[in-house]
N, C-alpha and C positions, 0 to 999 in steps of 0.2 A: 605878323600872322597870329591868329587866335587859336591855332591848332596845337595840341600837346605833342603831336608827332611831326617829325621832320620828313619822314618818308611816307608817301602816299602812293599806293598802287606801284610800289617798287621804284618810285621816282623821288630823288632827294630834292625836296622843294627849295632847300637853301642854295642849291646850285643852278636853279633855273635861270636861263638867259632872258633878258628883256630887250626886245627889238626897238630901235628908234623908229620914228615915223618915216625917215628917209629909207631905212632898211626895209620896212614894210612895203613902201611904194615900189622899190626895186624888185622885191620878190613877186609882187603882183604883176609887174611888167613882164618878168620872166615867165610867169604862169600864163600870160596872154600870148607872148610872142616867141617863147623859147621852144626848143625841141621837146619831144615827149619825155626824154630822160631829164632834161633841165626843168621842165614843168613839175615832174614828180619830186625832184630834189628840192625845188623852191617851196612846194606845198608842204613837204615834211618840215622844212625850216620854219615856215610860217606857223605850223601847228605847235612845234616845240617852243617857238619864241613867244607864244601867247598863252602858255599854260598858267602863268601867274594871273592872267585875266580870269581864267576858270576858277582858280583858288579864291580870288577876291569876291567872285559871285557866290560861290557855294557857302561862304561864311554866313550868308543871310539865312541859310537853311539848317545850320548845324544844331539848333536848339530843338529840332523835331525828333531827335533820337535816331535819325537815320545813320547808316554806316557811311563814314566819310569817304571810303574807297568807292562805294556805289555812286555817291553824289558826284565825285570827281569824274568817274567814267561817263556818267550821263552828261555832265557839263562839257566834257571833251567832244561828245557827239554834237552838242549844240555849237561848239567852236568850229568843228569841221564843216557843219552845214553853213555856218556864217562865212567861212573862208571860201567855200565852193560857190556861194551865191552872191558874194560881195561884188559890187560894180565899182572898180577902182576909179572910174571916171566921175563918180559922185563927189561932190565937194564936202565930204564928211570923213572924220577919222574912222578907222576900222573898229575901234573900241565902241564908238557910238552905235554902230550897227551890230557889233558882235554881242555886247552885253545883253540886250533884250532877247537875242536868239538863244543864248545860254540859259537865261532865266526861264524862258518859255519851255525849253527842253526839260529843265529840272522840275518845273511845275507840272508838266505833263506826266513825268515819272511819278511824282508824289500823288498825283490825282489817280492815275491808273493802277498803281501798286500799293494803294492804301490797305492797311490791315483789315478794315471793314469795307466790304464792297458796297458802293453807292451807285445808284442808277446814273446813267450818262445824262439824262435830262436834269436830274437834281444837281449833278456836278456842274453842268452848263449854267444852270440858274445861279449857283453859288459864285461862279467865276464872273458872270455878268454883274452880279451884285458887287463883287469886289472891285471890278473896273469902274462901276458907277460911283462907289464909295471913294475911290482914289481921285476920280475926276471932280466930284463935289468938294472933297477936302481941299483940292488945289484952288477951286473957284471961291469957296467960302472962307478959307483960311482956318477952318476948324473941322472936326469930324462930324459928318451928317448923322441924323437920326435914322433909325430903321424905317420910320414912316416916310422920310424923304426918299430913301433908296427905293422903297416899294412903289412910291408914286412915279418915280422915273421909269421903273420897269413895267408899270401898269399891272402890278400884281398885289395880292393880299400880303399884309405884313407877316402873317403867320407862315406863309409859304416861303418868304425870304429868310425868315429866322430859321425855319426847318432846314433849308438848303445850306445855309452857312454853318449850322451846327453839325450837319452831316459830314462835312469835310474836315472837321477838327480832329486831330490825332487823339486817340484814346489815351487816358492817363491811368496808370496803375493805382489801385487803392492803397498800395504800400509806398507810394511816392511821398517822400518827406517834403513838407511845406514850410516848416518852421522849427528851429532848434534853439532852446534856451538852456545853456549849460549842458547837462547830460540828458535833458528831457526833449524828445523829438515828437513833434505833432505830425501825423500822417494824414493823407487825404481821407481815409476812412474815419478818422477822428472828427472830421468836420461835417459828417453826414448825419442828419437826424432821421429817425424812423419812428413814426407815430404808432407802429404796430409792435414795437419792442415791449411795451408794457404787457400786452397779451401774452407774448412769449414768456416773459419772466413769471407772470402770475399763474399761468395755466400749466406750465411744464414743471416747475419746481416750487416748493413752498419756501418763501424767503422771509416771512414775517419775523421769525425769531432771529435770523441772521442779521436782518436789517436793523432790528432794535438794538443791536450791539454797536452800531456805528455812531459816530458823533453827529450832532445836528447838521453841521456843514456837509458832511459826507452824504447824509440822507437827502439833504436838499439838492445837492449836485446830481445824485442818482435819480431823484424824482424829476428834476428838470430834463435830464438827458433821456431817460428811458420811459417815463410816464407821460411827459409832455412833448417828447420828440424834438427837443431843442438841440442845436449844434453846440459844440464846446465854446465857439466864439460868442454865441448868444448867452450862454451860461456865464461866461467870464464878464460880460458887460453887465449882467444883472446882479452878480455877486460882488463885482468890483475887484477881481484878481485877474492875473494873466491867464491866457489860454493854456500855456504850458503848465501852470499850477493846477488848473482844472483837470488837465490830462493826467497829471501825477496823482492827484487826490482820487480821481475816478478809478484809475487802475489799482491804486492801493486798496480802495474800498472793495472793489470786485475780487481782489485776491483774498481779502479777509473773509468775504462771503463764501468763496470757494472752500477755504479752509474750514469754516464753520459747518458747511454742508457735508 
């Protein structure tokens, strides 16, 4: 398991039972032919005996920042739907039928309860594009281009890109993306702003403070705030690491603040 917690929703995942295919078949038989009390008991055993299946599915979604308890509960809803709708006469394993049902339930939850509200038509377009992407990947053996996906959907490329971007979970500007020793680079450090030079020059006088900086410090600030380049672009131009650019930039800004 990839979870740091053993207990999820009050359930000790280390003690979960796993049913054999023979046991599952017998439980489904009782659910078909048994008395009301027997059917209820068999159904409960079937649910408890497949909770590990839910855990294995929700691992795919743990990198989205969602609460693991919420994902587990939603996955259990998908499991129950799968158990109630499964035809045991089909020549397939229950897991083959259950996994897509659980995944579908989790995806619906993530779609409908996203932090940023997205129109249903745009969400539908995004998920159609994802389905087409998955199909083309299997057919081509490689990831298709946006143009190929748009062509399959008979849509404009821009509309497909917009729909896919709309369902991406938002990322905090304070999210760390790289750490070198004690220097951490955050998302906000990778964002360039071509209007920053106006803010610096119009709001406060920096000429004297900037003149006290070293040539490299002045160059980094010029590239970052006057030319609107990201720290990665600056590091490539100067020939030092992004972490070093971040450290020099912050040090220079601190010196300027002290001078002012």
